[in-house]
C-alpha positions as CSV (number, residue, x, y, z in Angstrom):
1,M,85.6,171.6,-105.0
2,K,82.4,170.5,-103.4
3,V,83.2,167.8,-100.9
4,L,80.8,165.6,-98.9
5,I,82.3,164.2,-95.7
6,V,80.2,161.4,-94.2
7,G,80.7,161.3,-90.5
8,A,81.1,164.2,-88.0
9,G,83.2,162.5,-85.3
10,I,86.9,163.2,-85.2
11,A,88.2,162.5,-88.7
12,G,85.4,164.2,-90.5
13,P,85.5,167.6,-88.8
14,T,89.3,167.6,-88.9
15,L,89.2,167.0,-92.7
16,A,86.6,169.7,-93.0
17,Y,88.8,172.2,-91.1
18,W,91.7,171.8,-93.4
19,L,89.7,171.6,-96.6
20,L,88.0,174.9,-95.7
21,R,91.4,176.4,-95.2
22,S,92.2,175.5,-98.8
23,G,89.0,177.1,-100.2
24,H,86.9,174.0,-100.7
25,E,83.1,173.8,-100.0
26,V,82.4,171.2,-97.4
27,T,79.2,169.4,-96.3
28,L,79.3,167.2,-93.2
29,L,76.7,164.4,-93.0
30,E,76.1,162.7,-89.7
31,R,73.6,159.9,-89.2
32,S,73.1,160.6,-85.5
33,P,70.5,163.2,-84.6
34,E,73.1,165.1,-82.6
35,L,76.9,165.3,-82.4
36,R,77.8,162.2,-80.4
37,R,78.2,162.0,-76.7
38,G,79.7,159.4,-74.4
39,G,82.3,156.9,-75.5
40,Y,85.6,156.4,-73.7
41,V,88.6,158.4,-72.8
42,V,91.5,158.3,-75.2
43,D,95.2,159.0,-74.7
44,F,96.1,161.7,-77.2
45,W,99.7,162.2,-78.4
46,G,102.1,161.9,-81.3
47,A,101.5,163.4,-84.8
48,G,97.8,163.8,-84.0
49,F,98.8,166.2,-81.3
50,E,100.9,168.2,-83.8
51,V,97.8,168.4,-86.1
52,A,95.8,169.7,-83.1
53,D,98.5,172.2,-82.4
54,R,98.4,173.5,-86.0
55,M,94.6,173.9,-85.6
56,G,95.2,176.0,-82.4
57,I,93.0,173.8,-80.3
58,V,95.6,172.3,-77.9
59,P,94.9,174.8,-75.0
60,E,91.2,173.8,-75.1
61,L,92.0,170.1,-75.2
62,Q,94.3,170.5,-72.2
63,R,91.5,172.4,-70.4
64,R,89.0,169.7,-71.0
65,G,91.4,166.8,-70.7
66,Y,93.1,164.9,-67.8
67,F,96.6,164.0,-66.8
68,L,96.1,160.6,-65.3
69,Q,98.0,157.9,-63.4
70,A,97.1,154.2,-64.0
71,R,96.8,151.8,-61.1
72,A,96.4,148.0,-61.6
73,I,94.5,146.3,-58.7
74,D,93.5,142.8,-57.9
75,R,90.0,141.4,-57.1
76,H,90.2,142.8,-53.6
77,G,91.2,146.3,-54.7
78,H,94.8,145.8,-53.6
79,R,97.4,147.6,-55.7
80,I,99.4,145.5,-58.1
81,A,101.2,148.4,-59.9
82,S,101.1,152.1,-60.5
83,L,102.1,153.8,-63.7
84,E,102.7,157.4,-64.6
85,P,102.4,158.5,-68.3
86,S,105.8,160.1,-68.1
87,A,107.3,156.7,-67.5
88,I,106.2,155.6,-70.9
89,M,106.0,158.8,-72.9
90,G,109.0,160.6,-71.4
91,P,108.9,164.2,-70.3
92,T,106.8,165.4,-73.3
93,P,104.1,168.1,-72.9
94,Q,102.4,166.8,-76.0
95,Y,100.1,164.4,-74.2
96,V,96.6,164.5,-72.7
97,S,93.8,162.0,-71.9
98,I,90.5,163.3,-73.0
99,R,87.0,162.0,-73.6
100,R,86.6,161.0,-77.3
101,S,83.4,163.1,-77.5
102,D,85.1,166.1,-76.0
103,L,87.9,165.8,-78.6
104,A,85.3,165.7,-81.3
105,T,83.4,168.7,-79.9
106,V,86.5,170.8,-79.8
107,I,87.4,170.0,-83.4
108,Y,83.9,170.7,-84.6
109,E,83.8,174.0,-82.8
110,A,87.0,175.0,-84.6
111,L,85.0,175.1,-87.8
112,H,83.0,178.1,-86.5
113,G,80.0,177.0,-88.6
114,A,81.8,177.3,-91.9
115,A,80.9,173.8,-93.0
116,E,77.3,172.8,-93.8
117,L,76.1,170.2,-91.2
118,I,73.3,167.7,-91.9
119,L,72.2,165.6,-89.0
120,D,70.1,162.5,-88.7
121,D,70.9,161.4,-92.3
122,T,73.4,159.4,-94.2
123,V,74.1,158.2,-97.7
124,A,71.9,155.5,-99.3
125,S,73.7,155.2,-102.6
126,L,76.7,156.6,-104.4
127,T,77.1,156.9,-108.2
128,D,80.5,158.0,-109.4
129,D,80.5,158.8,-113.2
130,G,84.1,160.0,-113.3
131,D,83.2,163.7,-113.2
132,R,81.1,163.8,-110.0
133,V,79.5,161.6,-107.4
134,R,75.7,161.6,-107.2
135,C,74.7,160.9,-103.7
136,T,71.2,159.8,-102.6
137,F,70.6,160.4,-98.9
138,E,68.4,158.2,-96.8
139,S,66.1,161.2,-96.4
140,G,65.5,161.0,-100.2
141,S,67.4,164.1,-101.2
142,V,69.9,163.8,-104.1
143,R,73.0,165.9,-104.4
144,D,76.2,166.0,-106.5
145,F,79.7,166.4,-105.2
146,D,83.2,166.5,-106.6
147,L,84.5,164.2,-103.9
148,V,83.0,162.0,-101.2
149,V,85.0,161.0,-98.2
150,G,83.9,158.4,-95.7
151,A,84.8,159.3,-92.2
152,D,82.1,157.2,-90.7
153,G,84.0,154.8,-88.6
154,L,84.6,151.1,-88.3
155,H,81.2,150.2,-89.7
156,S,81.4,152.7,-92.6
157,R,78.4,153.0,-94.9
158,V,80.6,154.7,-97.5
159,R,83.1,151.8,-97.5
160,R,80.3,149.3,-98.0
161,L,78.8,151.3,-100.9
162,A,82.1,152.1,-102.7
163,F,84.4,149.2,-101.8
164,G,82.4,146.2,-100.7
165,P,80.9,144.4,-97.6
166,D,82.4,144.7,-94.2
167,E,83.6,141.1,-94.0
168,T,86.0,141.8,-96.9
169,F,88.0,144.2,-94.8
170,E,87.1,144.0,-91.1
171,R,89.1,141.6,-88.9
172,Y,87.4,140.9,-85.5
173,L,90.0,140.5,-82.8
174,G,87.9,138.5,-80.3
175,I,87.2,141.3,-77.9
176,V,84.2,143.6,-77.3
177,V,84.4,146.9,-75.5
178,A,81.8,148.8,-73.6
179,A,81.9,152.3,-72.0
180,F,79.2,154.0,-69.9
181,E,79.0,156.8,-67.4
182,V,77.1,157.2,-64.1
183,Q,76.6,160.2,-61.8
184,G,77.5,160.2,-58.1
185,Y,79.3,156.8,-58.0
186,R,81.5,156.1,-54.9
187,P,84.3,155.6,-54.3
188,R,86.2,158.1,-56.4
189,D,89.9,158.1,-57.1
190,E,90.7,161.4,-58.7
191,L,93.0,161.4,-61.7
192,I,93.7,157.7,-61.4
193,A,92.5,155.0,-63.9
194,M,91.7,152.0,-61.7
195,M,92.3,148.8,-63.7
196,Y,91.1,145.4,-62.6
197,A,91.7,142.3,-64.8
198,E,91.0,138.7,-64.6
199,V,91.1,135.9,-67.3
200,G,88.7,137.1,-70.0
201,F,88.2,140.8,-69.2
202,Q,89.5,144.1,-67.9
203,A,87.4,146.7,-66.0
204,L,88.5,150.3,-65.7
205,R,87.0,153.0,-63.5
206,L,87.9,156.7,-64.1
207,S,86.5,159.6,-62.2
208,L,85.6,162.5,-64.4
209,R,84.5,166.1,-63.7
210,D,81.1,167.0,-62.5
211,D,80.9,163.9,-60.3
212,I,80.7,161.6,-63.3
213,T,82.4,158.2,-63.3
214,L,83.3,156.4,-66.5
215,F,83.5,152.6,-66.7
216,L,85.3,150.9,-69.5
217,L,85.0,147.1,-70.0
218,S,87.0,145.1,-72.5
219,V,85.8,141.5,-72.7
220,G,87.0,138.4,-74.6
221,H,84.2,137.1,-76.8
222,D,84.4,134.5,-79.6
223,G,80.7,134.4,-80.6
224,P,78.5,136.7,-82.6
225,V,78.6,140.3,-81.5
226,P,75.2,141.8,-80.7
227,T,74.6,145.0,-82.6
228,D,71.9,147.7,-82.0
229,D,70.5,145.7,-79.1
230,R,71.5,147.2,-75.8
231,T,69.7,144.5,-73.8
232,A,71.7,141.7,-75.5
233,Q,74.9,143.7,-75.1
234,Q,74.5,144.2,-71.4
235,A,73.5,140.6,-70.9
236,L,76.7,139.5,-72.6
237,L,78.7,141.7,-70.2
238,R,76.9,140.3,-67.2
239,T,77.6,136.8,-68.3
240,K,81.3,137.4,-69.0
241,L,81.8,139.2,-65.6
242,A,79.8,136.8,-63.5
243,G,81.7,136.0,-60.4
244,A,84.2,138.9,-60.8
245,G,85.6,140.7,-57.8
246,W,86.4,144.3,-56.9
247,E,83.5,146.6,-57.7
248,A,82.2,144.6,-60.7
249,P,78.9,143.5,-59.2
250,A,78.0,147.1,-58.3
251,V,79.1,148.4,-61.7
252,L,77.0,145.8,-63.5
253,D,74.0,146.7,-61.4
254,L,74.3,150.4,-62.4
255,M,74.9,149.7,-66.1
256,P,71.2,149.7,-67.1
257,R,70.8,153.2,-65.6
258,A,73.9,154.7,-67.3
259,E,73.6,158.1,-68.8
260,T,75.5,157.0,-71.9
261,F,76.3,153.5,-73.2
262,Y,78.7,152.6,-76.0
263,F,79.4,149.0,-77.2
264,D,81.3,147.7,-80.1
265,S,83.6,145.0,-81.4
266,V,87.3,145.4,-81.3
267,S,88.3,145.1,-84.9
268,Q,90.8,146.2,-87.5
269,V,90.1,147.4,-91.0
270,R,92.7,146.4,-93.6
271,M,92.3,147.5,-97.2
272,P,94.6,147.4,-100.2
273,T,93.5,150.9,-101.1
274,W,91.5,153.7,-99.3
275,T,90.4,155.5,-102.5
276,R,88.4,154.6,-105.6
277,G,87.5,157.1,-108.3
278,R,86.2,160.2,-106.5
279,V,85.6,158.4,-103.2
280,G,88.1,158.2,-100.4
281,L,88.2,157.0,-96.7
282,V,89.8,158.4,-93.6
283,G,90.1,157.3,-90.0
284,D,88.7,154.0,-88.8
285,A,86.7,153.7,-92.1
286,A,90.0,153.3,-93.9
287,A,92.5,151.7,-91.5
288,C,91.1,151.1,-88.0
289,P,94.0,150.0,-85.9
290,S,91.5,148.9,-83.2
291,F,90.7,150.0,-79.7
292,L,93.8,148.1,-78.6
293,A,96.1,150.5,-80.4
294,G,95.0,153.4,-78.1
295,Q,95.8,155.9,-80.9
296,G,92.9,155.8,-83.3
297,S,91.7,159.3,-82.7
298,A,95.1,160.9,-83.2
299,L,95.8,158.8,-86.3
300,A,92.4,159.8,-87.7
301,M,93.4,163.4,-87.4
302,V,96.7,162.7,-89.1
303,E,95.0,161.0,-92.0
304,S,92.5,163.8,-92.4
305,Y,95.3,166.4,-92.4
306,V,97.5,164.6,-94.9
307,L,94.6,164.0,-97.3
308,A,93.7,167.7,-97.1
309,A,97.3,168.7,-97.6
310,E,97.7,166.5,-100.7
311,L,94.4,167.8,-102.2
312,A,95.7,171.4,-101.6
313,R,98.9,170.8,-103.6
314,S,97.3,169.1,-106.6
315,S,94.5,170.0,-109.1
316,D,94.1,166.2,-109.8
317,H,92.4,164.3,-107.0
318,R,93.9,161.1,-108.3
319,E,97.4,162.3,-107.7
320,A,96.4,163.6,-104.2
321,F,94.8,160.3,-103.3
322,A,97.8,158.3,-104.4
323,R,100.2,160.5,-102.4
324,Y,97.9,160.2,-99.4
325,E,98.1,156.5,-99.4
326,Q,101.8,156.3,-100.1
327,R,102.6,158.7,-97.3
328,L,100.5,157.0,-94.6
329,G,100.3,153.3,-95.7
330,P,103.4,152.1,-93.9
331,L,102.6,154.0,-90.7
332,L,99.1,152.6,-90.4
333,V,100.2,149.0,-91.1
334,S,102.9,149.3,-88.4
335,K,100.3,150.6,-85.9
336,Q,97.9,147.7,-86.7
337,D,100.6,145.1,-86.4
338,A,101.7,146.5,-83.1
339,A,98.2,146.5,-81.7
340,L,97.8,142.8,-82.4
341,G,100.1,141.9,-79.6
342,L,98.2,144.0,-77.0
343,G,95.1,141.9,-76.6
344,A,96.4,140.1,-73.6
345,A,96.5,143.4,-71.7
346,F,92.8,144.1,-72.3
347,A,91.4,140.6,-72.0
348,P,93.9,138.0,-70.9
349,K,93.0,134.5,-72.3
350,S,94.7,132.5,-69.5
351,R,96.2,132.7,-66.0
352,L,99.6,132.8,-67.7
353,Q,98.6,135.8,-69.8
354,L,97.2,137.5,-66.7
355,L,100.4,136.9,-64.8
356,V,102.5,138.3,-67.6
357,R,100.2,141.3,-67.9
358,N,100.6,142.1,-64.2
359,T,104.3,141.5,-64.2
360,V,104.8,143.8,-67.2
361,M,102.8,146.6,-65.5
362,R,105.0,146.3,-62.5
363,L,108.1,146.7,-64.7
364,M,106.8,149.5,-67.0
365,G,108.4,152.2,-64.8
366,L,111.9,150.9,-65.4
367,P,114.1,152.4,-68.1
368,K,113.8,150.8,-71.6
369,V,111.0,148.5,-70.6
370,P,108.3,150.7,-72.3
371,D,110.3,150.6,-75.5
372,L,110.7,146.8,-75.3
373,V,107.0,146.2,-74.6
374,M,105.3,148.9,-76.7
375,G,107.8,149.2,-79.5
376,K,106.4,151.2,-82.5
377,S,103.1,151.9,-80.7
378,F,104.4,155.1,-79.3
379,R,106.3,156.4,-82.3
380,D,104.7,158.1,-85.3
381,A,107.1,157.6,-88.2
382,V,105.5,160.3,-90.4
383,E,106.4,163.8,-91.5
384,L,103.4,166.0,-91.8
385,P,103.5,168.0,-95.1
386,P,102.9,171.7,-95.2
387,L,99.4,173.0,-96.0
388,T,99.1,176.4,-97.5
389,A,95.9,178.3,-96.7
390,A,93.9,179.6,-99.6
């Protein structure tokens, strides 16, 4: 089949990889003029790690990734708690922290140019006549495909065109997140994620390779979220962090000169179905668990793999779509439900929530505490089906 995948982040290229293995003809459509850079560092584990292993890309992910310790500090930089990943994950080798953009790059490179890539364009309209989907691109070109898959993230154009407006499915969780990188920042704490929280926000500093420092801000915000206006976004962050301690004033001063800048709402996408006719959704477009879940990238890879596997074992896309949803629906709902309880860790709403956050972090190294606190967040209750290469 000829398949159009809209979005060349993580879900899209993963789906392309496995569809190509099954003999399909794949086109990747990306609205950005280049494959995306920047963003934040993600903790990568679970069933998504197994998908990466089946793709043969784990060694490269480990080469580019980091094995980090977390350190919670107060406004004076004094240590509150330290946390090793092994205290939460156990002694598993299937774990790495990696820039989201590096993960996407490694996945795309695994395609070895076998998929058509169209940059700086996206879909303007979709017409599904039951036998094909006629796609009009913003550039004006018109093409027909057997299937169209939206892998275009939280604010999916495909979802809006095929399923309805964002407000029907998107649930804003009252937090915005910003990530930006600067060169030559001091001080540096190698392989340590420095986390400073007060009521209303958390600021994280992480030293990356090549003398780059990543800052990640999660901020409670109940009003309208500014979109496509970097000046307004940075003004919001400065207002919310006014009077903050630690290194916050210096970080905010550097923010306008950041080499990359990412800003978005923290939201979930909940839909009764991820497919309609010959159009389907994967990743955040289908079931965004939110930034709070910490596992969106890995889950996107799982969804893409399972969809490709179900399409490989059936000549009827309707049957494949149905099995895809049946297999993953409960898992995604459980991840979303678990994420709802984690907002206080990223932007405490009160002094009490801040106290509880800091106390829990001190206790996370004790046996059984991670299971009690995180519950289903660190378990992927899904069995990946086999996928036979064409």
